[in-house]
C-alpha positions in Angstrom: 0.0 0.0 0.0 1.5 3.4 -1.0 2.2 5.9 1.7 0.3 9.1 1.8 2.2 12.3 1.0 2.1 13.3 4.7 4.5 10.5 5.6 6.9 11.2 2.8 10.2 12.9 3.5 10.8 15.9 1.3 13.7 18.3 0.8 11.8 21.2 2.2 13.8 23.8 0.3 13.1 22.4 -3.2 10.1 21.3 -5.2 10.3 18.2 -7.4 7.4 18.5 -9.9 8.2 15.1 -11.3 7.0 13.3 -8.0 3.3 13.0 -7.5 3.6 13.0 -3.7 5.6 16.2 -3.8 3.1 17.8 -6.1 0.3 16.8 -3.7 2.3 18.1 -0.7 3.2 21.4 -2.2 -0.2 22.2 -3.8 -1.9 21.5 -0.5 0.8 23.4 1.6 0.8 26.4 -0.8 -2.9 26.1 -1.4 -2.6 26.4 -5.2 -3.5 24.4 -8.3 -1.1 21.9 -9.8 -1.0 24.1 -12.9 0.0 27.1 -10.9 2.7 25.1 -9.2 4.1 23.9 -12.6 3.9 27.4 -14.0 5.8 28.9 -11.0 8.5 26.2 -11.0 8.9 26.7 -14.8 9.3 30.4 -14.3 11.5 30.8 -11.2 13.0 27.3 -10.5 12.6 24.7 -7.8 13.5 26.7 -4.7 10.5 27.0 -2.4 11.2 30.6 -1.4 11.2 31.6 -5.1 8.0 29.7 -5.8 6.3 31.2 -2.8 7.3 34.7 -4.0 5.9 34.0 -7.5 2.6 32.8 -6.0 2.2 36.0 -4.0 3.2 38.2 -6.9 0.6 36.6 -9.1 -2.2 36.3 -6.4 -2.4 32.5 -7.1 -3.5 31.8 -3.5 -6.9 30.0 -3.8 -10.1 31.6 -2.8 -10.5 29.4 0.3 -7.2 30.6 1.6 -8.1 34.2 1.0 -11.3 33.8 2.9 -9.4 32.3 5.9 -6.8 35.0 5.8 -9.4 37.7 5.2 
C-alpha cells in the first residue's frame, strides 16, 4: 500500500514537480493548483522561497485561503 504524502520525507527547500507525492504536498501546503505550481517552477525554478514569492506576486492563492486570511 503506498504511503500518503504526509508521511513522505521531502527536501523542504526544493520542489520536485516530477514526483506525484511532492506535487500533492506542495499544492496542499501552498494552497494552489497543480498548474500554478508547474507554472511557478517553470518560471522561477525549484526553490520553495522563489515559488512562494511567485505565487504571492501573481495572487495565485486559492479563494478558500483568501477567505481564511481575510
